[in-house]
N, C-alpha and C positions, 0 to 999 in steps of 0.2 A: 504494500500500500504506500502511496505517496506521503512522505513525511510532512510536506508543506500543507497538504490537505488535512492531515491529522492535527497539525499545529493550529491551523485556521479554525478547525472544529472546536478545539479546546479553548482557544481565545474567544470564540463566539459565545460559548456557554459559561465560561469561568465566572464572570461578574454576576450573572443571574443566579448561578448555583451558590456562590459565596454569600450573596445577600439572603438567599433562602436559609442557608445554614445559620447565619447570624440572627435571622428572625426566629429561628427555632431555639435560640438560647445558647449557641456555641460561642466561646470566646474566639478572638481572631485566629489564634494558632490552630485550635480544634476545627474551626470552619475551613481553613486552608487544607488541613489534613483530610477532612472528610471529602472535600471536592477532589483532591488528588487521588484518594482511594477509589472514588467512583470511576475516574478515568483509568486508573490502574487496573481495576477489575474488568473493565471493558477490554483492555489489552490482554490481560491474562486469559480471559475466556474467549479471546479472538472474535469479539463482537464489534470491535471498533469500525472495521471496514463496512460492515453491514449497516451500522447506525449512521455513519457519515453519509451514506448514499440515500438514507431514508428522508422523507419529507421533514421539514423543520418542526412541525407540530408533534410528530412522532418522536423526534429527537428530544424535544423539550420534555415531553411526558415521560419518556423512559428515564432520562437523567434525573428529573425531579423525584420520581418514585424511588429510584435507586438511592438517591441522597437521603430522602426521608427515612427509608428503611435503615440505612447505615446509621443515621443519627439516633433513631429509636433504639436500635440494638445496642449502641454505645451507652445510651442512658440506662437501659435495662441492665447492662453488665455492671455499670457503676453502682446501681442500687443493689444488685446481687452481692457485690463485694462488700458493701456497707453492712448488709445484714448477715454476713458470714457464709454466703453461698460458695465461697472458695475454700471452705474448710475441708480438710482431707480426712477421710475415714481411716482410723488407725486400728489395725487388727490387735486382738488381745495377745497374739503370739509375740508382738513387739512391746507389750505392756510392761512398763517399768514402774516400780514402786519408788517413791521419792524418799529413799533412805540410803544408808551407807552400804547396803548389801548389793551385790551384783544382780542383774536381771535373772541369771540362771539360778541364783540362790533364792530369789523371790518366787520362782516358778512353782515350787511345791505349795506355797501359800495360795497362788492363783488356782491351782488344781483343787485344793481343799475348798476354796471359796466357791468354785464352780460346782463341786459336788454338793456342798451345803445348799446352794441356790437351787440345784436340781431337786433336792429333797423338799424344799419349801414350795415349789411350784407344782401345779397340776401337770401330769404327763403330756397332755396334748399341747398345752401352752409352752412347755419346755421344748418339745420337738419343733414347734413353729419358731420360737425365739432363738434357739441355739445357733443356727447358722448366722444370724445377724450379730449375736453376741461374739461369735468367733471371727467375725469380719468376712464371712464367706458369701453373704447375701446383702444386697443394698436394701434399704428400707424406704426409699423415696417413693416407690410405686405402691406402697402399702396403705391401708386405711389409717385413719386417725387413731382408732382404738389400738391397732397394732403398734403404731409408733409410740403411743402413750405407755402401753405395756412394756415395750422395749426400753423406754426411758426409765421406767420404774425398776426393771430388771437390772439395767446397768448401774443405777444408783445403789440398789441393794448389793450388787456384786462388789462395788467399790467399798461399801461398808464392811462386807465380809472379808475382803482382802486386807483392809486396814485393821480389822479386828485380829485377823490371823497374824499380821505382821507385828502388831503391838503386844499381843498376848499369845506367843507361840505355844505355850503349854496348854492353854484353853482350847486352841483351835483343833486339837486332836480328838476332842470329845465326840 
């Protein structure tokens, strides 16, 4: 594709897209980045040549929709990061107790705590929650009741681990 034609295309639409991004609440640097990302995505997807030859109204509509989606996704991602959506799930296999013992020395306490928790729970609830407790199953697709039960089970497991670590002679009962 002719680079002069591509440059003219970008220059033609730049100011309008930049003003749309600013109207959507982007600061000047974010607005520039968003507009550049729109053009870059056209190049990466090899859609630039097709869009350059399209009618002006179609060009404007496509670029405007792309920009608005990009800005909306960026705002969504910022909110997700603020509320902890980037939290990483840590498996209990990597669970460390905050004391002077090594994780391998704390592992028997964890096993004892898991066994104590299994005895406290109903068998069907235990079988459903165990994979999530061990980090083998995600809980995002589950119901609210499941997530609440999992939260309570994790809290109780922490209590049992702390009790086993604080009073090792009592944990064996």
